[in-house]
C-alpha angles and dihedrals in degrees: 000000000000097000132025131181117236116201128208137167123217116198092191134029118278133178111265098230094045091051094048095045094050099041099039097033092232136136124259089254091054091046090053090051092052090055094043090054090053095243096135120085124188115197089339097312129106111254108241103170109067095190095053130106119249132212138170126023110009125190123185124187108216137177112250118184118239102173126216091211095255116157129202117256090208135013143164135172094291110033147002139209125225126193099222119209119232112264096035119116118226093213131018117256114235107298098339114145098226134122115248140179087261089066091062093042094054092041094053103035108020136249095305093061115100145171111263097201136005136237124190121271089244094050120084128204146059121012121178118220127191119217098206139023096255092053090046093056093046095047094045089052089054090056093045091051090050094236092128116091115215129186129191133190122214143171111228133184116256136017124306121177107162132058116243143161123242108215105181129135117238128216130186113249118261121275091251091058117112088227108049096174092059123103130202138191110273133154088228092059134091123283112270129179127182127177115212122201119182112223104180139346122221103206094186091062099025092233131127130214106220139181113226120198114190110211090186130034109236125152112273088352099154094041094048094044094050091047089051093055089049096252102104120185114262112253096023108148094188108038118051094023131087120273095249093054091048091049092048090049093053090049091052095248098122118091122221090250092051091050092050092050094051104034100026093230139068089227141025108273095222122115131183097227108169141022124185126185144137121252126173091350092305127111115228116198107182121187127190110245090219120112093229099185093050094049094044092047092049091049095048098041092052089062105029093108094058 
């Protein structure tokens, strides 16, 4: 269970931060974050004033690890890599009761461990995790400075034979869109560059296995760029489908059979396959142990008649 509600009763007033720090065994910074995220309730009402004193029935929503049983494929003193399955969230959403990769991270490495970068729920593959706060700051700075090389593998519709770079700015869809997390190519958007390298073409199915190398780190960059060049990723329930279908999918209204019929796969055929970076004067070149082509082909071929 990602989040649980802990209940307390205070017979006399106590400072909010002091109460949270003592009862949850957290720092003042963490206590402030709990309040800022509106996870403290006093007598049934959300606590708004963080410097106030609290009294009476207190409820605090806290993260409690409930691991999926995932194990790192690589680790050292400072960080670890997980090979995340498709369909698993990296972080819990609000107060949803779902298991996430963060459950396993906190369970294995403690409360200071954290995900350094995110990949979509639908995307499988490598996720880097820091084991302490200093490593987290350093590694996140590497990603922000674009000194980390990332590679993805994907199955896309249609035939691709030449390598090329997609240089198209991406902008988040308008607020009145049914799918607010979706991005689209727009000259008013943020710079986005993706290098595409075809690996093999399966003529029987008219699909291409490609390597995608994001040279920037925009939301849904690879998915949106491939959709823009008319080679959407197989199994994508957001790009390459109509807006109503995408909205229904995100709201959990699309059945497995409906998804298969529309997207031709029960999952997004996109996998984070390689991460390269320098840490403490050592180059780390981490590869996913998964045979991506074999898994993608098995997934797609089992549904190609739908």
